[in-house]
N, C-alpha and C positions, 0 to 999 in steps of 0.2 A: 504494500499500500503507500511505503514512505518512497519508493522509487517511481512511483506512478504520479503522485504529488510534485516530487521533483521535476520530473519531465513534464509536466502540464505547467509548472512554473516556468521553466527554461522556453517552452512554446509560447507562453505567451509573453515574456520579454520579446523574443523573435518576432514574433508579428507585430508587437507595439513598435520595434525597432524599424520594420522593415514599412510600417506606414510612416513614420517620421522621416524616413530617407527618403521616400516618393514625393516629399515636400520641401526636403531642404537643400535645394541648390544643385540638383543633378541635372538641371535644363539649364545650361548657360546659354545666354543670348549674344553676351560680350563679356570680356573680363571686366570682372567686377559687378555682373549684373545677373541675378540670381530669379528664376521664375518658379512658382509655385501654382501650379494651374493641374486640375481636374476634380473629381467628385469624389468624396471620402464620407462612406456612411458611418452615421454615428448611432451606436445603441443609446437607449434611454439613460439618462442622467449620466453621460460621459464626456470624455474631453479629447481633445487634438491638441497636442503641443508642438509647436514649430519653432526651434533654436535660430535667434537673429543673428546677424554678423554685429559686429560693433562698429559704430559709428556709421550706420546705413539709412537711406530713407525707404519708407514702405508705402506703397499705393498700387490700388487696385481696390476690387470688389470681392464680397464672398455673398451668397446667398443660399437660402434654406427655406422649402415649404413650410416650417414651423419656426417661431422666434428661437434665436442662438445668441449667446451673449459673447463676445470678444473681449479679449484683454491684451495689453502691451504690459509686462511686467519685468522689473529687473530680477536678477537671480533671486535676492533674499526674499523678495514677494512672492516668487514662484515656487520657492522652497516652502514659505508658509502656508499657501493655497494647498499644496500637495499634502502638508500636514493639516489641512482643516483649520488653520489658523487663521485671524482675521490678517488680510493683505492690503497694500497701498497699488492703483495701477497708476500708471503712465498715461494709458490711453484705455478707452471703456467705450464700447458700442453695443447695443442691442437692436433686433430684428430681424426680418426676412430676409432684407437686400442693405447691406451694409457696404458703405464708401469709405476706404482707409486713405488714409494721407498723411502720414507722420513719420517725423526723424525720431530714429534709432540711437540714442546716447550711446557713447563707449561704455563698453563693458558688456555684462553677461547679461541677455536680454530674449525673451519669449513672447511669441505671438500665440495665446490661450481660446481655442475655440470650444466654448462649454455647450453642450446641450443640455437645457434643464428640463425636456419634456420625454416624449417617448421617441422611438427609433426615427432619425431623420437623415437625410442625404445633405450635404454642404458641397456646394460648387464654389471651386477657389481659381480667383483669376489676379493674383497678386506678383508684382516684380519690388524686389529689393537690389537698389543698387548703392555699392559702398562709395563713400565721400571720398 
């Protein structure tokens, strides 16, 4: 039974990393420009985390059939959110059609897409340009 739990935990980590890698700059437009495009299905009350590059500009749209919450978090706030503790966001958006146009400061930052409801799909069309 312990080996099964360990195997399932490793599979969950691999799937999470594969999901993140699919949106973290594997699509290059030009040097210093990263594209996060595609559709991601989010289960009920789940989230997608996208690590961002230090000192960059993020712009584009996110859309979903049901409301989603999107946060720009620094590393400490991201860690607090994962623990379920109060956190401060550098940017916050809510809705079914979200337009993002924000400068990402130097340091460790994440774009967090939170699905507070039932299963939904999120269409990403974002560009990140390094300063």
